[in-house]
Steps between C-alpha positions, in 0.01 A plus 500: 500500500693701772190509719451126461858437603452737803194295604700174479780659705269632762331152525833332547598735785198388682601133470725333757813352361487112494740334737701182482564199736681593834421724795341837473436774754200713413349811655141612521347807639147442627297744704815721508700225666810362312532119549723223371434156362748234369426278216691162451467350153620155427806462262280305262276790439373527153320832410303324227292294751301603805614414849326452834566750769525445883468802721697438827411724791745531789400487870500788743846660559633337187539619144480346151884399498466325827195328381693364208779367726272361759279306256734396222219574246737634239661156490158351451424751231812385310410131546134532392501787257304791667565863576500592868456863631592617842337839591563712805237599759514846673638606816643817674815616315472202277566264792294267713297416180149356531196435282152658557338151510212609720521418874872495520691725531169703560314766331660764726858393406477427129268698253690395193284380213698188444235340276540791261878495516524128440263539203746756363796268563326226293422763224873599499612127470257449213634802330858374481461125479286258303250391781234239488223707673298181565786368709577760762538380855581643847673363803607677814655444834334608831375852444563429120272196516229718663542737202462209262153422644398874467617495134282177441209677659517839334652436139438136467472557119882527480615192688459131400595379850655614828753319751502659840784396738487553859241773491113497538215703362503848641193638332157533687328376182633255237273522196696468162298539182677200373594201721888496498660165577703495832791297608596588866795401710536535874688368795317400819762649717502836335527752776460821280183393315377215720330214335217446742417820668549882508845616586522573866890471550692511176858625496511846359130554405321340786248792522343415168204250480498265199240277362582133542576262217179288541295813508669620196456174304123474616433848370647418163313163478165676580578767239571232239235248600758233565444196719665514828586135477862493381694240316797455719852394394806455727829607348789267547762596756815509279725762661367584846246383761233771449175341379345654196130458426324603175129576501317537173158662509301450182144524375477874485572774257867483553747263668633571847813313623652517857846375588537469875854464631479362842758657716589734233575871585456830318694361204508435127474123439808379317714811584837455666498865610282484811643674801458300820277762656236439228472132603557173308479481120433175322661378180261203465304730274608794276249777492649605174457166341154439644358843412639482138329159438179655639548813283549296191158347535329843517463776241253779445220405252 
């Protein structure tokens, strides 16, 4: 009897303590590097039912908390009932954080196995909350968007859909085992990750070359077997004069959607926290609302 109780106690010690609604700072050590991620859980959270999860990846030189403020995703999580997770990338002295998304910031600058780390982050979230593993999604800004493409390519079995914002595919090869639905947002006047061509000027990272948005979308369409003939929808100009065009590419293994913000900068559509040097941000469309509507339509089988 005592031995049985000992086994039960030992088992319980190995289990993470369930957490409640609210904001939680978590720590993980992966490959000898201690890292942080924040979890926001809506106030309506009920531990008796599974919840969808959105992994939100910050841009270069940001962190998880700044990503939360910049995007307003926690408010969306409260409104729609999903858990959102804000992990930190790596950088010297815990500063100037980036993700090893492939081409940027470059193999010489970032050797971190972020695919492994983010898989561990999901494991941690699933250990302390009731998670619907068929409804796990990832979005990201800039370098974080690039990382979302890498996750879709390398661990496609874990994500039901991705939503890159202002960042393009940075891998030499995009070959997911499972076609992951994509909804991509990008401004045509983005000077950091240009819409049409490789970055030749830029502001702070002009020495880095990026793949264009059209090239990124074409690679995904080819990988999924989608038609390159899109169904186009123009979004009404309700709050500003930036024209927003939605393109739906269908007929393949997974849906691909592109939101083009004409005149938009390196910004998060719908956000009011866009510094002037990043360019114009539209509020005619909310990236948060549009991606969530897209996410709701997709789940792992």
